[in-house]
N, C-alpha and C positions, 0 to 999 in steps of 0.2 A: 770854398774852404778846401775842399778834397780834390781830387782829380777825377775824370771821366774813366781813366785806366787804372787797372790795378798796378801794383809796384812794379812786377815784371814786365809789363808792356809800356809804361808810360815814357814817352820819347824823353822827357825831361831827366829821367834816371839813367839814361844809357851809359854816361861816363861813370857814373857811382858804380853801376853794376859791372861795369869792364874793370874797373880798380878793384872791386871786391872778388872777382873771378881771379885776377891776377895774384891776388895776396892769397887765395886758397884758404887752406886750413892753419895759416900760419900765426893766427892771433889767439888768445884766450877768450873763454865764453864771455867774461865782463866787457873786454875790449869790442869783441864783437857786437854785444848788445849797444855799447855805446856808439860804435860805428854805425849800426842800424838806425839807431835814433836820430843821429845827425844827418844821416842821408835823408832821412824822412823830413827835416826841418821841423817846423810847428806842427805838421801833419800828425806827428806820432802822439799827440795827445788824443788817446782814444776816447772818443765822448758817444759815438754811436755803434750799433750793432754792425753797420757796414763797415766802419772803420776797423772794428775789431776782426771783422771777417778778413779784410785786408791785409792785416799784420798777421793773421793766422795763416793765411796764404803765403805770405813772404817767408814766415819762420818755416814751413812746409817745404817751400822749394829750397830754401837754404839748408835744411836739414838733409834733404834728399840728395843734394849737390856736396854734401860733406862740408859746407862752410860754416855750419852751425851745430854745435854738440847737442846730442839728445837731452842731457840734463837741462841745459840752457833753455832748448826748445820746450821742453815740459814745463819750466817754470814759466816762460811767456804764455803758454797754453792755459796754465792755471789761473793766472791773473785775468786774461782775457775772458776766461769762463765766469769769473765773479763779477766781472763788469758787466756782461750779457745777462747773467741771472738778476743782478742787481736793478738793471735796466728794466728788464720783465716784471720784476717785483713791483717797482715804482708804476709801471704803467698799469697794473692790475688794480695797485691802490686808487690810481685816480678814476678808472673806470669804475669801481665799487663806489667810492665817493659821488660820482656824476650819477649813477643810479639811485643812491641813497637820497639826494638831492631831489631828483626827479620824482621819487615815490614820495618823499614828504609834500611836494608841491601840489601831486595828485590828490592826495588824501588830506590836505591842509593841516599837516601836523608840525 
């Protein structure tokens, strides 16, 4: 599904990165987000913590190179945090459920 490389080092992204660098700060935040999403193809559907981390890394790099404005980067960051926390919550709930099942089996309840 994903790549073994982060977006900044993925050989498949070389042309896309070069085009983004060439355009610099000429696009609005909304258009930049659309461009980022399109450059990621189907991968931009963030489903795992690793994917969230990779998108966060991309946004930080774009922010530091002035290709993404701070307010857009913060919006992306907030949404990524929501995804990560929801995943953590779901994982904790699954673990608790598994422990409760084991406990019931152990004590025959």
